[in-house]
N, C-alpha and C positions, 0 to 999 in steps of 0.2 A: 665472073659468074661463079667460079669455083669458090671464091672467098665468100660470096653471098650465100651460097648453099651451105657452107660450113657454119657461117654465122646463124643461119636459119636453124640448123640442127642444134647448135649450141643453145639457142634461145629455147627450143623445145625441151632440151635436156634440163636446162635450168628451171623451166616451168614445171616439168615433171618432178624434179627434186624438191621444189618449193611445195608442191601439192603433197608429196610424200612426207615431208617434214611437218607440214601443217596437220596432216592426218595423224602422224605419230604423236605430236604434242596434244592433239585433241583426245586421243586414246589414253595417253598417260594422265591427262587432266581428269578424264572421266573415271578412271580407276582410282585415282587419289580421292575424288569426290565420293565414290562408292565406298571406299575404305573408311572415310570419315563418317559416312552415314551408318555404316555397320558398327563403328565404335560407339557412336551416340546411342544406337539401339541397344548395344550390349550394356552400356552404363544404365540406361533406362530400365532394362530388364532386371539388372542387379538391384536397383531400388525397389522395383515392384516385388521381387522375391523377398526382400527384407521385410516389406509390409505384409507379406503373405504368412508370416510366422504365426499370426494370430489364428489361423485356420487349422489349428491342431485338434486332436481328439479331445483334449481338455476344454478347448474353446467351444467346440460343439456341445459337449456335455453341459458346460456352464450356461451357455446361451440358450440352449433348448430345454434345459432342466430335465435331462434324460433320466429315467428311472434305471436302476441296476439292470433290469431285463432289457430295456431299450439299449443300454450301453453295451451289453453283450452282443446284441444284434449289430449295433453300430461298428463294433470292433471287427466283426467278420466282414461286413460290407467295406469298411475302410481298408482292411488288409488286402482284399481282392483288388480294390481300386488302386491302391498304392503300387501293388505288384504290376498291374497292367500299365499304369501310367509311367512307371519307371522304365519298363521295357520300351514304350513308345518314345519317351524322352531320350533314352540312350540312342535309339535309332535316329531321332531328329538331330541330335548332336553329330552323329556320324555323317548323316546326309549333308548337313550344313558344312561340315569340314570338307567333305568331298567337293561340294559346290564351290567353296572358296578356293580350294586347291585348283580346280578346273579353271576358275575365273582368273587365277594368278598365272596360268601358263601363257607363254608368248602367243600361242595360237589356240585360244580357247575353242573347244568343240561345243557349238551352240546346241547341237542335238543332244549331247550329254547333259548340258545345262538345263534344257527343256525337260528331259527325263527326270533329272534330280528335282527340279521344281515341282513336277507332278507328284513325285514320291513324297516330297515334303508336304505338299498339300494333302495327300492321302493320309499321312501321319497326323496332321493337324485335325483332319476329319475324324480319324480314329480316336484321338485324344478327347475331342468334344463328345463323341459317342460314349466313351468310357465315363466321362464326367456326368453326362445326363443320366446314365444308368446309376451312377453313384448317388446322384440327387434323388432319383426316383426310389432307390432302395432305402435311403434314409427317410424319405417322405412317407413311405409305406409304414414305417415303424412309429410315425409321429401322430399325435392327436391334432385336431384342427388348429389349435393355438400354436402348437409347435411347428406345424406346417407353415403358418404365416411367418414365424420367426425364421424358419429355414429359408423361405422365399426371400426375406429381407437380407439374410446373410449371403445368399447366392447372387442377389442383385448386385452387391458390391463386386463380387468376383466377375460376373459376366459383363457388367458395364465397363469396368476398368481392365478386363481381361487379365485378372490376377491368377497366378498359379495357386493351386490348393496346397501349398507347402509340400510339394511333391518330394519324395525321398530323393536324396542325391543332390539337392540344391541347397542344403543347409550346411553352414559351417565351411563352405568352400568358395566364398565370395572373392577370395584374393587371387583368382586366376586358376583355380583347380580345374579338373576336367569339366565339372558342371558349372563352375562359377562364371565362365565366359560363354555367353549365349551362342556364339558362332563357332565354338568348338575347340573349339575349333581345334 
């Protein structure tokens, strides 16, 4: 009976270790999968940012055929937008880096990850709000024909979720601070 009891304990220990190993392998597999997804997203974002170069001040001037007075107004609107957008984008990069660092820990804190997710969502909301104010500011300076062209230009941006050639993401695509979407 003593041998049977020992064998029974050994069976339970082996089962426990098998479950632990399976859980560990599943966790590692999940993190590898997430890492690959993030790398694909980063590469996709870099391609989108390269396409966004056409949304420069010159592009707006040429596409909308802005008058010199309108161009002066545009520069002021554009400067404000770019300053606000850059601050938000810098915060996004920092939060994404913090999130990746937390996810990479052996014992990730899900409360911290939830908080970071909420903060990233708030920053995305703020960026969209800055963007619509930018659009409305430009629209206010445009005549009806220019407003239609502006609509067509922004339609490309909103449907494809292109960045508006934000400062800081130009010329650093090779892995600089802003070249990698996740930070990282």
